[in-house]
N, C-alpha and C positions, 0 to 999 in steps of 0.2 A: 757821222760821228755822234749824232744826237742819241742814237740807240746804244752807244757804248756805255756799259755799266759804270765804268770809272767816271765818265763824264756826268752821268746821272748822279752819282754820289757827291761829286764836286759841286754840282749845281744845287743839290739839296742842302749840303752843309753851308754853302754861301747864302742860300735863301734863309736858313734858319739864323745865320749870324746877323742878319739885318733886323731880326725881331728885337724890340726894346726889352732888355734883360737886366741882369744884375752884374755888379762888378765881381772881380775874382774873389775879394774878401767876403762879399755877400754870399757868393756861391759856396765858399768854404764854410762859412757860418751856418748856411742852410743844410749843408751836408752833415755837419756835426749834429745839428738838432735832429735830423731824420735818422741818423745812425743811433743816437741815444734813445729816441722813441722806439725804434725797431728792436733794440736790445731789451728795453723794458717790456715790450709786448712779448718777446721771446721768453723772457724770464717768467712772465705771468703764464704763458702757455705751458712751459715746462712744470711749473708749480701745479697747474690744473692736471696735467698728465700724471704727475707724481701722486696725486690724490686717488687716481683711478688706475694705478699701475697694475693691480691684480687683474683687472679686466683686460688691460692692454696685453699683459703676459699670456693670459689665457687665449686671447684672440690670435696672438702671434703663433702659439704652439698648436693651435687647432689643426692645421694641415698635417702636422706630424702625428698628433693623437688619432686623427681619423684614419691614418695608415698603420696604426698600431706601433708607432715609434715614439721614442723620447729623446730629449737632448741629454748629453753626458757632461757632467762637470769634471774638468780635469785639473782645475786650479782653485784654491780657496776663494780667490776674488772673482771668479767667473760669474757667479750669480749676481753680486752687487754691480759689476760692470755691465751686466746685461740689463739690469733695472735702470741704470743711469743712462745707458746708450738709448734704450727704447723710450724712456721718458723724454729725453732731449729731442729725438726725432718726432715723436708724437706731439710734443710741445711746439715744435717748429711748424707742424701741419696745422695745429690749432690756431696758432698765431699768424699763419700765412696771409689771411685776408688783410689784417692790420699792417703787416709788414709791406705787403704789396701797395697798400694805400700810402704808406710813407714814401715808397719809391715813386709812386705817381705824383705826389706833392713835390718831390724833388725835380722831376723832369718837366712838370707842367708849365714852368715859366718859359721853356723853349718850344711851347706848342701854341698854335693859333687857338682863338677862342672857340671856334666851331669844332676843334679837335678834342677840347676838354670835356665835351659831353659824353665821351666814351668811357669815363671813369668807372661807372657802374657796370656797363656791359663787359668792360675789360676785367674787373675784379671777379664778377660772377662767373664769367666764362673760363678764366684762368684757373680759379679754384675747382670749378666743376669739371673741367677737362683733366686736371691732375687727379682728382678723386675717382674719375671714371677710369683713368689708366691704372691707378693703384687697385681699384676693385677688379678690373679685368685680370690683372696679375695675380691677385689673391684668390679670386674665384676659379680661374681656369689655368693659368700658367703654373703656379706653385704646386697645386695638387698633382697636375700631370707630371711635372718635373720630378717630384718625389716618387710618384708611382713608377715612372720609367727608369730614372737614374738609380734609385735605391732598391726598389722592389723588383725592378726588371733586370737591368744590367748587373745589379749587385746582389742578386738573389743567392748566389753561391758564397757569399762572404758575410762575416759578422759585421753588424752595423754599429758603429760608434760615432754618432753625429754629435760633435762637441757644440757647446753653446756659442762659442765664438764663430765657428764655421757656419752654423745654421743662421745666426743673426746676420752675418755678412751676406749670405746667399739670399735670405729673406729681404733685406734692405735693397740689395742690388736689383732684384726682380721688381719690387714694389715701387721703389723710387725711380728706377730706370724707365719703367713703362709709364709712370706718372709724368716724367719729363718728356718722353716720346709723344705723349698725347697733347703736349703744348705746341705742336707743330703749327696749327692754324694761328695761334697767337704770335709766333715768330713771323710768319708770313704777313700777318696783319700790320705789325709794326714796321717791317721793312717797306711795305707799300704805303703806310700812313705817312712816313717821312719822305717818300718819294725816291727811295733808294733803288727799288725794282718795281715792276708792275706785274699784272697777271699774265701778260705776254711772255715775260721772262720765265715764269713757272711753267707755262705751257710748253715753251721750247726746251726746257730741261726735264721734261717728264721722263725720258729714258733713264737719265742719271738718278732722278728721284725714286723711280721703281727699283733700280739696282740697289741704292742705299737702303731703302725700306726692307727689301728682301734679305739684305745682309744683316740688318738688325733683327729681322724675324728669325733668320737662321741661328743667330747667336743666342736669342732668348727662348727659342722653341725647344722644348725637351723631346719632342717626337721626332724620330729618325726619318720619317717619310715626308715627301714634298707636299702632300695634302695638308698635313698638320702645319707645315710652315706657311702655306697659303692662308690657312685659317687665322694664324697670328698676324700675317701681314695685311689682311683684309681691313681691319679697323684703321690702320695707318694709311692705307691707300685712300680710304674714304675721307679721312681727315685731310689728306693732301688736296683732294677735290674741293673740299669745303674751304680749305685755305685759299685756293685759286679764286673762288667766288668772293671770299672776304677781301682778297687782295684787289679785285676789280672795283669793289664798292669803296674801299678805303683809300685808293690812290688819289692824290691831289687833283690830277686832271679830271677824274670822274666827278669829284666834288665840285670843281669849278664849272663843269658842263651843266651840272644840275642847277647851280646858282644862276647861270646865264639863261637856262630854260625858264626858271621860276621868274626871272626878271622880265 
């Protein structure tokens, strides 16, 4: 029964509950402070993005321009909505390190002292992986998707790519891949809190590969299996990295190191 995931989750929660912490009202007050700080950082990020909105718009439209295409405005408010939406998303990305820090400050009271040292690696890796996923989507997925879906399958049709449609497609690819690249971070925290360990991820490798290839099939614009494999490869590599991170982050491994050092 010790290897039962439910028992491990129950044991981890019980173990955390024994940590000296705050009362319910103190938790709520802390949550309010962190939410206010996160919102202020978000507003600041959106303001900065608004100042550079011309560059952001140019950056977003570049994959279309490189293919000889343009967005079509079908409603008088499409352009201003496009500027607002893109400024908000770009502002959220700019403010993300500071928002993540507020999240870390909120959960840190429920962590052991030796776990709090992960704050800098956590923030750096989280932002870095998200930007890597976004860049992978922008540099490879988006241009190939436009080339195959619009210029390939749609070569016999007139192209009217609306602002709203392209913005939704752009954000789905960029944000979707950015989130997918956070897989090692998720595996890290599940192991850090003792909910699962690296053995669990190793046992579930078949299901992990299946899910990764399903995601790759969804985001890959190329109709052949080779293209799908190319898109799945980074996520497969990140899963392996996540297993290694899970091994070193699990409480049992940390306790073994402490006993060896003693």
